[in-house]
C-alpha positions as CSV (number, residue, x, y, z in Angstrom):
1,M,22.9,-106.4,-0.6
2,T,19.1,-106.5,0.1
3,T,17.5,-109.8,-0.6
4,L,13.9,-111.1,-0.9
5,T,12.8,-114.7,-0.7
6,F,10.2,-116.4,-2.8
7,Q,9.4,-119.8,-1.3
8,N,13.0,-121.3,-1.1
9,T,14.6,-119.0,-3.7
10,I,16.6,-115.9,-2.5
11,L,16.6,-113.0,-5.0
12,S,19.1,-110.2,-4.7
13,V,17.5,-106.8,-5.0
14,I,19.0,-104.4,-7.5
15,E,18.1,-100.7,-6.7
16,R,17.5,-98.8,-9.9
17,N,15.6,-95.5,-10.1
18,N,14.5,-96.1,-6.5
19,Q,12.7,-99.3,-7.6
20,I,13.3,-103.0,-7.1
21,W,14.7,-105.0,-10.0
22,F,15.8,-108.7,-10.3
23,T,18.1,-110.4,-12.7
24,A,16.6,-112.7,-15.3
25,L,18.7,-115.6,-13.8
26,E,17.2,-115.3,-10.4
27,I,13.7,-114.8,-11.7
28,G,14.2,-118.0,-13.7
29,K,15.3,-119.8,-10.6
30,A,12.3,-118.6,-8.6
31,L,10.0,-119.8,-11.4
32,G,11.6,-123.2,-11.3
33,Y,13.2,-123.3,-14.7
34,K,16.0,-125.9,-15.1
35,N,18.0,-123.7,-17.4
36,P,17.1,-120.1,-16.3
37,N,20.0,-118.5,-18.2
38,A,18.4,-119.7,-21.4
39,N,14.7,-120.0,-20.6
40,I,14.1,-116.4,-19.4
41,P,16.0,-114.7,-22.3
42,Q,14.0,-116.9,-24.7
43,L,10.7,-116.1,-23.0
44,Y,11.6,-112.4,-23.2
45,D,12.8,-112.6,-26.8
46,N,9.5,-114.2,-27.8
47,H,7.5,-111.3,-26.2
48,K,9.9,-108.4,-26.2
49,D,7.3,-106.1,-27.8
50,E,5.2,-106.4,-24.6
51,F,7.9,-104.9,-22.4
52,T,8.7,-101.2,-21.9
53,P,12.0,-99.7,-20.9
54,N,10.5,-99.3,-17.4
55,M,10.1,-103.1,-17.2
56,T,13.5,-104.4,-18.4
57,A,17.0,-103.2,-19.1
58,L,20.5,-104.4,-19.9
59,I,23.1,-103.4,-17.4
60,N,26.8,-104.0,-16.8
61,M,27.1,-106.2,-13.7
62,Q,29.9,-108.1,-12.0
63,T,29.4,-111.8,-12.2
64,N,31.4,-115.0,-11.5
65,G,32.6,-114.7,-15.1
66,G,33.6,-111.1,-14.7
67,M,31.8,-107.9,-15.9
68,Q,29.0,-108.9,-18.2
69,K,25.8,-107.5,-19.7
70,V,22.9,-108.8,-17.6
71,R,19.2,-108.4,-18.3
72,I,17.2,-107.2,-15.3
73,F,13.5,-106.8,-14.8
74,S,11.5,-104.4,-12.6
75,L,8.6,-105.7,-10.5
76,R,6.2,-105.0,-13.4
77,G,8.6,-106.8,-15.7
78,A,9.0,-109.7,-13.4
79,H,5.2,-109.9,-13.1
80,L,4.9,-110.0,-16.9
81,I,7.5,-112.8,-17.0
82,G,5.3,-114.7,-14.5
83,M,2.3,-114.1,-16.7
84,L,4.1,-115.6,-19.7
85,S,5.5,-118.5,-17.7
86,H,3.6,-121.8,-17.3
87,T,5.7,-123.4,-14.5
88,K,4.0,-124.9,-11.4
89,V,4.9,-121.9,-9.3
90,A,4.2,-119.1,-11.8
91,K,0.8,-118.3,-10.3
92,D,2.3,-118.0,-6.8
93,F,5.2,-116.0,-8.2
94,R,2.9,-113.5,-9.8
95,K,1.0,-113.0,-6.5
96,W,4.3,-112.6,-4.6
97,V,5.5,-109.9,-7.0
98,L,2.2,-108.0,-6.8
99,D,2.4,-108.1,-3.0
100,I,5.9,-106.5,-3.2
101,L,4.7,-104.0,-5.8
102,D,1.8,-102.9,-3.5
103,Q,4.3,-102.5,-0.6
104,E,6.6,-100.4,-2.8
105,V,3.8,-98.1,-4.0
106,E,2.7,-97.6,-0.3
107,R,6.3,-96.9,0.7
108,Q,6.8,-94.3,-2.1
109,E,3.5,-92.6,-1.2
110,Q,4.6,-92.3,2.4
111,Q,7.9,-90.9,1.3
112,N,6.1,-88.3,-1.0
113,L,3.6,-87.3,1.7
114,P,5.9,-85.1,3.7
115,L,7.1,-83.4,0.6
116,A,3.5,-82.7,-0.6
117,E,2.7,-81.3,2.8
118,A,5.8,-79.1,2.7
119,E,4.8,-77.8,-0.7
120,A,1.3,-77.0,0.6
121,D,2.9,-75.2,3.6
122,E,5.1,-73.2,1.2
123,E,2.1,-72.0,-0.7
124,A,0.4,-71.0,2.6
125,I,3.6,-69.2,3.7
126,R,3.6,-67.2,0.4
127,I,0.0,-66.1,1.0
128,I,0.5,-65.2,4.6
129,A,3.7,-63.3,3.7
130,N,1.8,-61.2,1.3
131,L,-0.9,-60.5,3.8
132,Y,1.7,-59.8,6.4
133,H,3.4,-57.1,4.4
134,S,0.0,-55.5,3.5
135,L,-1.2,-55.6,7.1
136,N,2.1,-54.3,8.4
137,G,1.7,-51.3,6.1
138,A,-1.7,-50.6,7.6
139,Y,-0.3,-51.0,11.1
140,E,2.5,-48.4,10.3
141,M,-0.1,-46.0,8.9
142,G,-2.1,-46.3,12.1
143,E,1.0,-45.6,14.2
144,K,1.9,-42.6,12.1
145,I,-1.6,-41.2,12.5
146,R,-1.6,-41.7,16.3
147,K,1.9,-40.2,16.8
148,E,2.2,-37.5,14.1
149,Y,-1.3,-36.6,13.2
150,P,-3.4,-36.9,16.3
151,H,-6.0,-34.4,15.0
152,L,-6.6,-36.7,12.0
153,G,-7.0,-39.6,14.5
154,R,-9.7,-37.6,16.3
155,D,-11.5,-36.9,13.1
156,I,-11.5,-40.6,12.1
157,D,-12.8,-41.4,15.6
158,K,-15.5,-38.8,15.3
159,F,-16.7,-39.1,11.7
160,I,-15.8,-42.7,10.7
161,G,-15.6,-44.8,13.8
162,G,-13.1,-45.3,16.7
163,H,-12.8,-49.0,16.1
164,Y,-10.9,-48.5,12.9
165,L,-7.8,-47.0,14.5
166,Y,-8.1,-49.3,17.4
167,N,-8.1,-52.4,15.1
168,L,-4.9,-51.0,13.5
169,N,-3.3,-50.9,17.0
170,M,-3.1,-53.9,19.3
171,P,-5.3,-56.4,17.3
172,T,-3.1,-55.8,14.2
173,E,0.1,-56.0,16.2
174,N,-1.0,-59.3,17.7
175,A,-1.9,-60.7,14.3
176,L,1.4,-59.7,12.9
177,E,3.3,-61.3,15.7
178,K,1.3,-64.6,15.3
179,A,1.9,-64.5,11.5
180,R,5.6,-63.9,12.0
181,K,5.9,-66.9,14.4
182,Y,3.9,-69.1,12.1
183,V,6.1,-68.4,9.1
184,Q,9.3,-68.9,11.0
185,A,8.1,-72.3,12.4
186,K,6.8,-73.5,9.1
187,S,9.9,-72.4,7.2
188,E,12.1,-74.3,9.7
189,R,9.9,-77.4,9.3
190,I,10.0,-77.2,5.5
191,M,13.8,-76.8,5.6
192,F,14.0,-79.9,7.9
193,I,11.8,-82.1,5.7
194,K,13.5,-81.2,2.4
195,G,16.8,-81.5,4.1
196,M,16.1,-85.0,5.2
197,L,14.6,-85.9,1.8
198,S,17.7,-84.5,0.0
199,L,19.7,-87.3,1.7
200,L,17.7,-89.7,-0.4
201,D,16.6,-87.8,-3.5
202,E,19.2,-85.0,-3.6
203,Q,16.4,-82.4,-3.4
204,P,17.5,-78.8,-3.1
205,Q,16.8,-77.2,0.3
206,P,14.5,-74.2,0.3
207,K,15.7,-70.8,1.5
208,R,13.8,-69.2,4.4
209,L,11.7,-66.2,3.4
210,N,13.4,-62.9,4.0
211,N,12.1,-60.3,6.4
212,F,10.9,-62.9,8.9
């Protein structure tokens, strides 16, 4: 089990909703209460209207006395307990909790960053895929004119401009190839990122776009 240390007190970390929680007992010990089993519940009961469900909860937990209902507090809940407490170490405890909270926020932001980038890549892929299919249609039209209707090609060169058919040939083919490689590479990267994140968050893996 993961533990954190405040001064000389070791607190066991309870993972809940991907957040850090502590038991009321260990918070009480960290704050220096002589009878934390009674002091923290009393402190909570006197101010329970100030706590939200994201700050405290009752869970079933194995203790030395067997399976019991145990009150736990999130970092925000632990900070509020520290605010309500007037022990000698309450101020230091509040600072310690805030430091951990800042670290957790930064950690979660770093975890979410690859997913946000993947979602942005997915949007770019959708746009490029639409452009790809439109451009591919123009390329096929150019090929059809050159191979099956050469007289039409000559008229386009003469009356409209030779660069039009030229641009539908090699430049378009090169652009299509680059788009195809880009979509394939990005799709593989997105699948990898979401595949790794699914190990933590059970996120569904995206399917690669068809026709690429």
